[in-house]
N, C-alpha and C positions, 0 to 999 in steps of 0.2 A: 247401790247399781254404776256399774259401768260408763252412765251421760245417761245425756235424755239426745232425742228431736225431736221435734214442733215439728210439726209443715200440719199447712189444710186438707194436702194429701198426701195418700199412703202407701206407694206395689210399690208389696214386699216378693223376687220368690224364690223357691229354695226345690231343693234336690236332699231327697233324702238318701243318708250315707251308709249303703250297703253292712252287711250281716248287720246288723247291729237290732240285738230282738225284737218283738211285736209286742208295744208291750202300752195300756195306756201312760197319758204321758198325763202331767197332773198338775208337776213347773216348768215355769220360762225356761227354766235353766237346762228341766230332765227333755224339747224339745231343740235346747243348747248343743245338744250331746249328741244326735237321730237325725238335724238335718245340715245341709252347707247351703250359706249367700250365696244367690245365682246373679242378682242382681234388689238391685232397691229401688224405687225411681219414687225423688220426694217431690213438695212442689207444691209452691201457692205458702207464701210469709219462711222461709226454715232458719232453723234455730239447733245450732248442735252444739255440746259441749260433753269432753270425752277429758280423760291423761291427758290425752295430745297435745287441746290445748280446743276451744271454742270459733265461731262463725255463723257463718248465714247468706243468703242471696236467698233468689224468685227460685232456681228448682237446686234438687243435689243425681244426679244420677249415679252407683255402684252399678259394676256388672266383673265379676268373680268370675275365672274358667282356665279352669290344668296352670294354677298357681298364679295366672296374672292379672292379679286387684287396679281398674282404671278406673276415675276417682276423679268424676266431675262435677264443678260451683261452676252453675252459669247465675248471672241478670245483679248484677250492684254487693257483688262475690267480698264478700273483708272474713279473715283470720285474722284468732291474736294466740297465741301463746308463752313460754312465760323467755323467748328469744323478741318476742318483738309485734308491729298487729304489718298484718296488706293490705289493700284494697283492692279491687278491678272487677275489670266487664265478668270477665271470667277465667277459673281454674281450670285446669288438671292434671294427673296424678299419675303415671304410669310404672307401678310396683319394680318390675322384670327390667324396664329402662334405671327406675332409681332416677325419672327426673323427672320436674317439678315445674310449671306453667303455665303463666299467668302476662291476660291480655289484656288491657284496656285503656281507658282512653281518658287520667292516667291510672299506668300502676302502681301503686304511690309501699314505698316498705316506711318503717316503722321501727327501727331496730338501736339494739340497748348503743352499739359503736357505732355504724354508720346505719344512712338512709338513704333513697333513689325516688327516681320517679322517673317513668320510659312505657313507651307504649308498647315491650311487648320485658319482658322476660319471665327466665329458664337457669333452672337450678342443678345441678347434676350433683347425687350423692355421693357417691361413690369420690369424685376428683373436686369435690369440696368449692364448685368454680359457679359464681354465679356471672351468666350474662344477661346484658340489659342493654337494651335496641330501642329509636327512637327519632325523633326528628329534632331532637332536644332533653336524649338520657342527663341523670346528672345522680351523682352520687355525691354525697355529705361524709365527713369524718367528724365525730362526732367526741368534744371530750369527756374523760369519765362525772366532772358535771352537766353535759348534757350541750356543749356550747361546738358548736359549729367552726374544728378547728381548719377542714379543704375538701374542696367541694372542687367535682371532674365533670366539666361538662361535654357533651360527645352522641354522636353515632350511636358507638358501640362501644360500652364497657365489661372489661372481664372482667375477677376478680377472685382469686386462687387462698377461699381464707385460712388455711392452715396456710401458705405462706405467704404471703401477706401484700403480694405480686396483685398491679394492675393494668390494665394494658387499654388503650383510647384511639379509637378512629374514628375518620370519616371528621374535623371542624370539632380539636379536641382544643379544651380551655383545661388548665390548673390554675386556681386558684388556691392561694396558700397563704394561713392565716400565722400569723402567730406576735407572741405577748408582749410584754416591756422587758422580761428576763429573756427570752429566751431571742431574742434582739438583741442581744448586750452580749449575749458568747458567741451569738453569731459572729458580731463585728469586731469581735478585740480580733 
């Protein structure tokens, strides 16, 4: 199997792919080759596990039309993959725009190299940009052993992953930490 989905209620809408020969379908793989999923609505204790990651929430909605997928996970939503864990109230992903949105009070991201909290998180796949906002959005950079190295607080934070560029707007505070070795190098 490619993964699993567990929930209290599941509603699927699909359409037949034109040009497929009409023949009895005997296995789930046979159905996959002749049907296109249009929408999926799962509710009540939603838990999923797939190669891309796992997650859960109160409700999962997937709509697909003309090559555009809109995925919404709502109600104490969480996802986890090899990059880290994200939790919040509602997540939404638009495949055409390549934009992932998470809202909650707070949204919390726990990654290997950085962690963040805020009221809203946006991630733009094309530019690999993370935008974090809220009355007290925070971003922490971690050392390889998991200790907090730097902390940034502001109402709006932008982080470009590939460039390592960071901007903070409105009530910004930066806390820089250094160990004794780094301080000695800095003071000499």
